[in-house]
Structure formats: structure tokens, C-alpha cells
N, C-alpha and C positions, 0 to 999 in steps of 0.2 A: 343854689347856695347851700343847702341842708346836705347835698352829696359832697361838696367842697370841704364841709366841716370835718367829714368822716377822714379826710386824709391828713389834716392837720395834727402835729404831734403833741396834744394837750397832756398826753401821760408825762411828758418830761416836767410838768409842774406838780406832779405827785410828791415829791419830797419837800417841797416848799410847804404845799398845803397840810401834809402830815406834821410839820413842824409848828405851824400855827394851830392845829387841833391839840396835839398832845407832844409837847418839846420832849417830855422825858422818855417817851416811848416812840420815837419818830421812826425807828427802823423797821417795826414789826408793822406799825401802820402804814407805811408807805406802800406795801404790798397790796393793801385793803383798798387804800385809796387810788392804786393804779388799776385794780380790776373794777372799781366803780366806775371810773373814767372811761375805761375803755368799753365798759357796758353800754352807758348812756350815749357815748359817741358812736357805738356799733348801731343802736337802736335808731338814733338819728339818721345816720347814714343809709341804713336800709330802707327808712321811710321816704327819704329823699330820692334813693335809687327807684323806689315804687312810683312815685308821683313822677319823676322824670321819664321813667319808662313806659308809664301808662302815656304820657303826652306825646313822647316820641313814636310810640306804636301807632297812635292815631295819625300822626304826620307821615310815618313810612309806608301805611296801606295805599295812599294816593301817590306813591312815589315809583316811577319806573324801576325795576330791578337794578339796573346798570348805575343809576344815580343815588343808590341808597346809602352807600359808605360816604360819599360827599356830602349828602344832606344830613347825616348824623354828625359828622365832623363840625359842619357848619352851625348845627343847633348846639353842640357842646362847646365850640368856641366863641360864638357870638350870641348865643341864647335864643336865636330865631332862624328862619329858613330864608330870609332876606339877605341879599349880599352885602 
């Protein structure tokens, strides 16, 4: 789930958030809000990638080499290795 949050374009909300914080200085504040949102989103995404990678690596160790891609795709698509 955390990894999927990395790909959602939350930065599109920056102008709206900036106008809520300070309507008179919206243009310069939009850049700051965008950087903050993208930084937080990247940290969450990297943490999710770390957790997902750690779990997937454990599963892949016990998978024959020719079935690795299929297994990783199944994990990504369904969240588990069962069909």
C-alpha cells in the first residue's frame, strides 16, 4: 500500500493547500508545499519499497530461477504467491 502511495500525484493539491495556508502569498508558497509533499511521499514510498523488497526477497530465495518473474508479478498483482 505504501508503495502505491508513491505513485499518486498528491503534488497536484499544492496550489489548493497553499491557498488555504496563506491566500495572499499563494504563488511562492505553492513551491514550498510541493517540495514538502513530494519529500514526504518519497520517504513513504521508499519505506514501502524497502518493506516490500524485503518480503519479496525472502519469497524469491525459495523460487526456481525460471519462475522468478512470474512469482514477482503475482505478488505485485495479487499480494501473495497463490494463484
